[in-house]
Each structure stands twice: as structure tokens, then as C-alpha cells.
C-alpha positions as CSV (number, residue, x, y, z in Angstrom):
1,M,-22.1,-3.0,-45.9
2,K,-22.9,-6.7,-45.4
3,F,-22.6,-9.0,-48.4
4,N,-25.9,-10.7,-49.2
5,K,-25.2,-13.8,-51.1
6,Y,-28.8,-14.2,-52.2
7,Y,-28.8,-10.8,-54.1
8,F,-25.5,-12.0,-55.7
9,Y,-27.0,-15.3,-56.7
10,T,-30.1,-13.6,-58.1
11,L,-28.0,-11.3,-60.3
12,I,-25.8,-14.2,-61.6
13,V,-28.8,-16.5,-62.2
14,V,-30.7,-13.8,-64.1
15,I,-27.6,-13.2,-66.3
16,N,-27.3,-17.0,-66.8
17,I,-30.9,-17.3,-67.8
18,I,-30.5,-14.5,-70.3
19,L,-27.4,-16.1,-71.8
20,S,-29.2,-19.5,-71.9
21,L,-32.0,-17.9,-73.8
22,I,-29.5,-16.5,-76.3
23,V,-28.1,-20.0,-76.8
24,L,-31.6,-21.4,-77.1
25,L,-32.6,-18.8,-79.7
26,N,-29.5,-19.6,-81.7
27,T,-29.8,-23.4,-81.5
28,E,-33.4,-23.2,-82.5
29,K,-32.3,-20.9,-85.3
30,V,-34.7,-18.2,-84.3
31,V,-31.9,-15.7,-84.9
32,N,-29.0,-16.1,-87.3
33,P,-26.3,-18.2,-85.5
34,E,-23.6,-16.5,-87.4
35,Q,-24.3,-13.2,-85.7
36,C,-23.5,-14.5,-82.3
37,F,-20.9,-17.3,-82.7
38,I,-17.2,-16.8,-83.4
39,N,-15.3,-19.5,-85.2
40,G,-18.2,-21.9,-85.1
41,G,-17.4,-23.0,-81.6
42,C,-20.9,-22.6,-80.3
43,I,-22.4,-24.5,-83.3
44,Q,-20.0,-27.4,-82.7
45,V,-20.7,-27.5,-78.9
46,Q,-24.5,-27.3,-79.4
47,N,-24.5,-30.0,-82.0
48,S,-22.2,-32.4,-80.2
49,I,-23.3,-35.6,-78.4
50,Y,-22.6,-33.7,-75.1
51,S,-25.3,-31.1,-75.8
52,S,-28.1,-33.2,-74.3
53,I,-28.9,-35.7,-71.6
54,F,-31.5,-38.4,-72.2
55,G,-32.5,-36.4,-75.3
56,I,-33.1,-33.2,-73.4
57,P,-30.9,-30.3,-74.6
58,L,-28.7,-28.9,-71.8
59,V,-29.9,-25.4,-72.6
60,Y,-33.4,-26.4,-71.4
61,L,-32.0,-28.1,-68.3
62,G,-30.0,-25.0,-67.6
63,I,-33.0,-22.7,-67.8
64,I,-35.0,-25.0,-65.6
65,G,-32.1,-25.4,-63.1
66,F,-31.6,-21.6,-62.8
67,S,-35.3,-21.1,-62.4
68,F,-35.3,-23.6,-59.5
69,I,-32.5,-21.6,-57.9
70,L,-34.6,-18.4,-58.2
71,L,-37.6,-20.2,-56.7
72,G,-35.3,-21.5,-53.9
73,I,-34.1,-18.0,-53.2
74,L,-37.8,-17.0,-52.7
75,F,-39.1,-20.0,-50.9
76,N,-36.4,-22.4,-49.6
77,K,-33.0,-20.8,-49.1
78,K,-31.5,-24.1,-47.7
79,A,-32.0,-25.8,-51.0
80,V,-30.3,-23.0,-53.0
81,D,-26.8,-23.9,-51.8
82,Y,-27.2,-27.6,-52.8
83,L,-28.6,-26.6,-56.2
84,I,-25.7,-24.3,-56.8
85,L,-23.2,-27.0,-55.7
86,I,-24.7,-29.5,-58.1
87,G,-24.7,-26.9,-60.9
88,G,-21.1,-25.8,-60.2
89,L,-19.8,-29.4,-60.3
90,F,-21.7,-30.0,-63.5
91,S,-20.3,-26.8,-64.9
92,I,-16.7,-28.0,-64.2
93,W,-17.5,-31.1,-66.2
94,L,-19.0,-29.1,-69.1
95,I,-15.8,-26.9,-69.2
96,Y,-13.7,-30.0,-69.3
97,V,-15.8,-31.4,-72.2
98,Q,-15.5,-28.1,-74.2
99,V,-11.7,-27.7,-73.6
100,F,-10.4,-31.2,-73.6
101,V,-12.9,-33.4,-75.5
102,L,-14.5,-31.1,-78.1
103,R,-11.5,-28.7,-78.2
104,T,-13.8,-25.8,-79.0
105,I,-15.5,-23.3,-76.8
106,C,-19.0,-21.7,-77.0
107,K,-18.5,-18.3,-75.5
108,Y,-22.0,-18.2,-74.0
109,C,-21.7,-21.7,-72.5
110,I,-18.3,-21.0,-71.0
111,T,-19.6,-17.8,-69.5
112,I,-22.6,-19.5,-67.9
113,D,-20.3,-22.2,-66.6
114,I,-17.8,-19.8,-65.1
115,L,-20.5,-17.7,-63.4
116,T,-22.0,-20.9,-62.0
117,I,-18.6,-21.9,-60.6
118,I,-18.2,-18.5,-59.1
119,M,-21.6,-19.0,-57.3
120,M,-20.4,-22.4,-56.1
121,A,-17.2,-20.8,-54.8
122,V,-19.4,-18.3,-52.8
123,V,-21.4,-21.3,-51.4
124,I,-18.3,-23.1,-50.3
125,R,-16.8,-19.9,-48.8
126,F,-19.9,-19.2,-46.7
127,F,-20.1,-22.9,-45.7
128,F,-16.5,-23.0,-44.4
129,W,-16.8,-19.5,-42.9
130,K,-19.8,-20.5,-40.9
131,K,-18.1,-23.7,-39.7
132,K,-15.0,-21.8,-38.7
133,N,-16.8,-19.1,-36.7
134,S,-19.2,-21.5,-35.0
């Protein structure tokens, strides 16, 4: 059976959107943050100076970015790889911030970042595989 990277991307992006919505519900205090967060890591990450860019919370940017990837899968597959590469590089930076700067981890954020980096690895793998076999 042939591996279809777009089905894989769709699965990961849907999981990431669900996880992002969980973070959103917790940061907006729609649900009790204590139910989802262990050791306060997520609260510290979501309330840090790194939780927004130009005043826009990263959780909103994530949901928008993952939605663009889904739209790209439907309408412009060439753009998908670039969006995933940008997201993957940003995720590496976000993991660095959590681990080395904030020294605390949001389990949902780190899961989203790791899944995005896995998608980036698939993009890179297919890019080099195509070049090698051309």
C-alpha cells in the first residue's frame, strides 16, 4: 500500500486543531484549567510573554495555520509543504522556549509541536526522496 502523505497530514492537522481548541478553552477559562493541566506548566506557558505575537495569542495563530494547511490539502497541495515547513521550524523554536527559557512544559503545546515537527520530517523526507529518484 502506498503512503499518502496528505491523508497523514490531514490526520495530524485535525489532532492539532483539537488540541489547540483544548488549550483555547482552558486559556479562556471556559473549562476549569486545573482539570487539564499538570503542575501548572500550561498555565505558565500560556501566560508567558511568549504566548502571543503582536498581541495575537499563539493558540489562535495555530488554529488559523492548521486550517490553512487543511485548505491547502484541498485546493493547493504545493503550498502545503511550505506551510508545514514554516510551522515545523516555528515548533522547534516553541519547544526551545518551553524547555530552555520558561523551564516548564505545556503537555498540549508540546504535543502539537512534536506532531508538527513529525509532519515537517515527512515533508523533508519526500522532498529529498523525490530529488534522489529524479
